[in-house]
C-alpha positions as CSV (number, residue, x, y, z in Angstrom):
1,M,61.5,-18.3,-5.2
2,T,57.9,-17.6,-4.3
3,T,56.2,-19.2,-1.3
4,Q,52.5,-20.1,-1.7
5,A,50.3,-18.6,1.0
6,P,48.5,-21.1,3.2
7,L,45.2,-22.1,1.9
8,V,42.0,-21.4,3.8
9,P,40.3,-24.7,4.7
10,A,37.6,-25.5,2.1
11,T,34.9,-25.9,4.8
12,E,35.7,-22.3,5.9
13,L,35.4,-21.0,2.4
14,A,32.2,-22.8,1.9
15,A,30.8,-21.3,5.1
16,R,31.2,-17.9,3.5
17,N,28.8,-18.9,0.7
18,R,25.9,-16.4,0.5
19,A,24.0,-18.2,-2.4
20,R,20.4,-19.0,-1.6
21,F,17.6,-20.0,-3.9
22,P,13.8,-19.8,-3.6
23,N,12.1,-22.2,-1.3
24,E,15.2,-24.2,-0.5
25,S,15.2,-26.1,2.8
26,A,17.8,-25.9,5.5
27,E,18.6,-29.5,4.8
28,Y,19.3,-28.6,1.2
29,R,21.5,-25.7,2.1
30,Q,23.5,-27.8,4.6
31,A,24.1,-30.5,2.0
32,R,24.9,-28.1,-0.7
33,N,27.5,-26.3,1.4
34,A,29.1,-29.6,2.3
35,L,29.2,-30.4,-1.5
36,L,30.7,-27.0,-2.1
37,A,33.6,-27.7,0.2
38,E,34.2,-30.9,-1.7
39,E,34.1,-29.0,-5.0
40,I,36.7,-26.6,-3.7
41,E,38.9,-29.5,-2.7
42,L,38.4,-31.0,-6.1
43,R,39.5,-27.7,-7.8
44,R,42.6,-27.7,-5.6
45,H,43.4,-31.4,-6.3
46,I,43.1,-30.7,-10.1
47,E,45.7,-27.9,-9.7
48,R,48.0,-30.1,-7.6
49,V,47.9,-32.8,-10.3
50,A,48.5,-30.3,-13.0
51,A,51.5,-28.8,-11.2
52,Q,52.9,-32.3,-10.6
53,R,52.5,-33.0,-14.3
54,R,54.3,-29.8,-15.2
55,Q,57.2,-30.8,-13.0
56,L,57.9,-34.2,-14.7
57,P,61.5,-34.7,-15.7
58,P,62.4,-34.7,-19.4
59,G,60.7,-37.6,-21.2
60,G,62.4,-39.9,-23.8
61,E,63.8,-38.4,-26.9
62,V,61.7,-39.3,-30.0
63,P,63.5,-42.2,-31.6
64,R,62.8,-41.7,-35.3
65,T,61.4,-39.4,-37.9
66,Y,57.6,-40.1,-38.0
67,V,55.9,-39.2,-41.3
68,F,52.2,-38.5,-41.6
69,E,49.9,-37.8,-44.6
70,S,48.3,-34.4,-44.5
71,E,45.8,-32.8,-46.7
72,N,48.7,-31.3,-48.6
73,G,51.1,-34.2,-48.6
74,P,53.7,-35.8,-46.3
75,V,54.7,-34.0,-43.1
76,T,56.9,-35.0,-40.2
77,L,56.3,-34.9,-36.5
78,D,58.6,-31.9,-36.4
79,D,56.4,-30.1,-39.0
80,L,53.4,-30.6,-36.8
81,F,54.9,-28.2,-34.2
82,G,54.8,-25.3,-36.5
83,D,56.2,-22.3,-34.6
84,K,55.2,-23.8,-31.2
85,D,57.4,-25.6,-28.6
86,T,54.7,-28.0,-27.5
87,L,52.5,-30.3,-29.6
88,V,49.3,-32.1,-28.5
89,I,48.3,-35.1,-30.6
90,Y,45.0,-36.8,-30.2
91,S,44.9,-40.3,-31.7
92,Y,41.3,-41.1,-32.6
93,M,39.7,-44.4,-33.3
94,F,39.2,-44.5,-37.1
95,G,41.3,-47.4,-38.3
96,P,41.2,-48.7,-41.8
97,K,38.9,-51.6,-40.7
98,R,36.4,-49.3,-39.0
99,E,33.4,-48.3,-41.2
100,K,32.9,-44.9,-39.4
101,P,34.8,-42.9,-36.9
102,C,34.3,-43.7,-33.2
103,P,31.3,-41.7,-31.8
104,M,33.1,-41.0,-28.5
105,C,36.3,-39.7,-30.2
106,T,34.1,-37.7,-32.5
107,S,32.4,-36.1,-29.5
108,V,35.7,-35.1,-28.0
109,M,36.9,-33.6,-31.3
110,A,33.6,-31.8,-31.9
111,A,34.1,-30.1,-28.5
112,W,37.6,-28.9,-29.6
113,E,36.7,-27.8,-33.1
114,G,35.5,-24.3,-32.0
115,K,38.4,-23.9,-29.6
116,V,41.3,-24.5,-32.1
117,P,42.1,-20.8,-32.5
118,D,42.4,-20.5,-28.7
119,I,44.4,-23.7,-28.2
120,E,46.8,-22.7,-31.0
121,Q,47.7,-19.5,-29.2
122,R,49.6,-21.7,-26.8
123,V,50.4,-25.1,-28.4
124,A,50.1,-27.0,-31.7
125,L,47.3,-29.4,-32.0
126,A,46.9,-32.4,-34.4
127,M,44.4,-35.2,-34.8
128,V,45.9,-38.5,-36.0
129,A,44.2,-41.7,-37.1
130,R,45.2,-44.8,-39.0
131,S,42.8,-44.6,-41.9
132,P,44.0,-43.1,-45.3
133,I,44.0,-39.4,-45.4
134,E,41.1,-39.4,-47.9
135,R,38.8,-41.1,-45.4
136,L,39.8,-38.7,-42.6
137,L,39.1,-35.6,-44.8
138,E,35.8,-37.0,-45.9
139,A,34.7,-37.7,-42.3
140,K,35.9,-34.2,-41.4
141,K,33.8,-32.7,-44.2
142,V,30.7,-34.6,-43.1
143,R,31.0,-33.1,-39.6
144,G,31.5,-29.6,-41.0
145,W,34.8,-29.2,-39.3
146,T,37.1,-26.5,-40.7
147,Q,39.6,-25.9,-38.0
148,L,40.8,-29.2,-36.7
149,K,43.9,-30.5,-38.6
150,V,43.8,-34.3,-39.4
151,Y,46.7,-36.5,-40.3
152,S,47.0,-40.1,-41.3
153,D,49.5,-42.4,-39.6
154,S,49.5,-44.5,-42.7
155,D,52.4,-46.9,-41.8
156,G,51.3,-47.1,-38.1
157,S,54.8,-46.5,-36.7
158,F,53.8,-43.6,-34.6
159,T,50.7,-45.4,-33.3
160,R,52.7,-48.5,-32.4
161,D,55.3,-46.5,-30.5
162,Y,53.0,-44.0,-28.6
163,V,49.4,-45.4,-28.6
164,S,49.3,-49.2,-28.9
165,A,52.2,-51.6,-29.5
166,E,49.7,-53.9,-31.0
167,D,48.4,-51.2,-33.4
168,A,45.0,-51.6,-31.8
169,D,42.2,-49.2,-32.7
170,V,42.3,-47.3,-29.4
171,P,42.4,-43.6,-28.5
172,G,45.5,-41.8,-27.3
173,Y,46.5,-38.4,-26.0
174,T,50.2,-37.5,-26.3
175,V,52.1,-34.3,-25.6
176,F,55.5,-33.6,-27.1
177,T,58.0,-30.8,-26.5
178,R,60.7,-29.4,-28.8
179,R,63.6,-27.7,-27.1
180,D,66.8,-26.7,-28.8
181,G,65.8,-28.8,-31.8
182,T,65.2,-32.0,-29.7
183,I,61.7,-33.5,-29.6
184,R,60.8,-35.4,-26.5
185,H,57.8,-37.2,-25.2
186,F,56.3,-35.2,-22.3
187,W,53.1,-36.9,-21.2
188,S,50.5,-39.4,-22.4
189,G,47.2,-40.5,-20.9
190,E,48.0,-43.9,-19.3
191,M,44.7,-44.8,-17.7
192,N,43.1,-47.9,-19.2
193,G,40.2,-50.3,-18.6
194,E,42.2,-52.3,-16.0
195,M,42.3,-49.1,-13.9
196,A,38.5,-48.4,-14.0
197,D,36.7,-48.2,-10.7
198,P,33.7,-50.5,-10.1
199,G,30.6,-49.4,-11.9
200,Q,32.4,-46.8,-14.0
201,D,33.3,-46.8,-17.7
202,P,37.0,-46.6,-18.3
203,R,38.1,-43.0,-18.5
204,G,41.0,-40.7,-17.7
205,A,41.1,-37.7,-15.5
206,P,40.5,-35.0,-16.2
207,D,38.1,-36.1,-19.0
208,P,38.9,-34.2,-22.2
209,D,35.2,-34.1,-23.3
210,P,33.2,-31.4,-21.6
211,L,30.1,-33.4,-22.4
212,W,30.7,-35.5,-19.3
213,H,31.4,-32.6,-17.1
214,L,28.1,-31.0,-18.0
215,L,26.2,-34.3,-17.4
216,D,27.9,-34.7,-14.0
217,T,26.1,-31.6,-12.8
218,T,22.7,-33.1,-13.5
219,P,20.7,-35.5,-11.3
220,E,20.8,-38.2,-14.0
221,G,24.6,-38.0,-14.3
222,R,26.4,-39.7,-17.1
223,G,24.2,-42.8,-17.1
224,A,25.6,-46.3,-17.4
225,D,24.4,-47.2,-20.9
226,W,24.4,-43.9,-22.9
227,Y,27.0,-42.8,-25.3
228,P,27.2,-40.1,-28.0
229,K,26.1,-41.0,-31.5
230,L,27.5,-39.8,-34.9
231,N,24.0,-38.9,-36.0
232,Y,20.7,-38.4,-34.2
233,R,18.4,-38.4,-37.2
234,R,15.7,-41.0,-37.0
235,D,16.1,-42.0,-40.6
236,A,19.9,-42.4,-40.3
């Protein structure tokens, strides 16, 4: 059993910071080092939460054989694992009544498209939506995606069990494990609009879309009324 060495206080680490930039004031440097200490604490808190997540007891055994439609025909949840022991499923908002995919879900998936080869070194990854597979493949083609794998939950049984009991057109992030032939639920994002803090859009933590992390480093921030679009052409 390994024992973790005591952590140096974040304020002490921040005091070692030698970064300086042209014409900055003493007031700026003092505030920036105070912020740096908070950033160090945030990094540590993210790791504590991740460690707590990894230590969850076994989740519930998957109760049935879920069947999805793929580009090449029907596949089961077990098939989605491939040769991996862990499967991440992102359920995106593109139900049969929706004319186009959700722009926010599309932003998340666009960020992951180029990382699929890296992700799949560790775990299996699948994108699932309620629309027929033909619609999902056409939308994927429009975006120019070649690496994300999309699947249709055509009968909605998976969505009702693991995303929305009401089969609502909402996003979901679900992780499953397969050990000794048994598939279990490991973790799902469970934050919802009722848990949002005042003045903030509902969102989980950590946010799966790096778009927001980048904007959080700017003076303008995320903004209160801006969201990604599917298309930025003026004539669209």
